[in-house]
N, C-alpha and C positions, 0 to 999 in steps of 0.2 A: 541694165544693172541699178540694183536697189543696193543701198546700203543701209545698215542698220545701227546707230549707238541706244547700246544703253546706260542706264543711269541708277542710281538710289540704291545700291546695294548696300549692304555696311552690316554694323554688329548689332540684332536689339535683345531684350531682355525674351522670358516666355509672358506671355500673354502680352507683349507688345506688337506696336504695327510699324511699316514700313510701306512704303512705295516706290515702284519700276514704275518706269520709262526706258520709252523705246521709241525715239524719234527715226522716220525713213526719209530715207533722199533717194536723187532718181529718178527711175522709172515706178513712181508709186501709184501711177496709175492702173500697171498693170497688176497689183496688187488685189487679189481674191480675199483674204483674210491675214490676218497677223494674230497668233499666239506663244503663249509664254510656256516654254519645258524648262525642264529642270535637270539635272545631273549632280549626282555624288560619286565617292570615289568606287569604281567596281564596280558598277551598277551602269546600265544602258540609258537612255534620257527619257525621261517622259511627261506625255504632257501632264499639265499642270489647264492652263485654260485656251478657251478662241473663241476670240471676233469676227463676227462674216464683215464685210460690206452692206451687208443689210444690217446691221448689228445686233444678227442672231446670236448669241453667249453659248456654251459650252464649259463644264467645271466637272475634273477625277473627284472621284465620291472624298478624298481625302481633305476634299478645300472648300468643299459645299457651303457656302453660309459664313466663310471668313475670309475668301479671296475675292475682289473683285475686279475684273476684266473690264476693264472703258478707251475710248479710244474719242480724241478728238481731228475730225477730217482736216482740218485748216493750220492743223497742226503739223500732220501729219506725225501724231503718235499716239501712241500704246500704250496704256497703264496698269498695273498689278495694283491692285491697293490689296493688303496683305493684315489682317487683323486679327486676333487674338492667337496672334503665332504661337508655334511650338516646336521644341528643339526639331523633331524630324522634319522639320521643313528647310532646313539647312542643305546648303547648296551652293551650286554656281545654276543661274537664271537664263536664259539664254533666250531672246525673242526671233520670234519665223515671219517672216512671209512667206506667203503662199501665191507662188506666181502661174503662170503658166510654162511648162518647162521647170526646172530644177530651182529650190525651196532657196533662199535664202538666211541667211544665218548674224546673228549679232556676237558679240568677242563673249559675250555671257559676262558676268555679273555674278561676286558672294554676297551669298544668304547667309548667317550664323548668325543662330537663335541660342541665344546661352541660357544656361536654369540657374 
């Protein structure tokens, strides 16, 4: 079992920045990669960025150059630094841990970008 707790969401103005954190606990040794997803009402949850155990990263085109995913292995924590934010970044952001078997999800944190 892996538990994920997200934090750092909130309200930010257009062009501003936020940093999300996702702290993992439990069987963290089983985690292969971690990612951030987001979801808006009526739409499917979509990938924002992920990072592997080896440190490889990947981003959806919409956030390339603005968002940065990173991890602190000592703290079992993954971060999403979001810069130059846009109203379309408004969503509930979820952290996901990929393991052999069903993935684990955090509870989500609301991010709202006001114009």
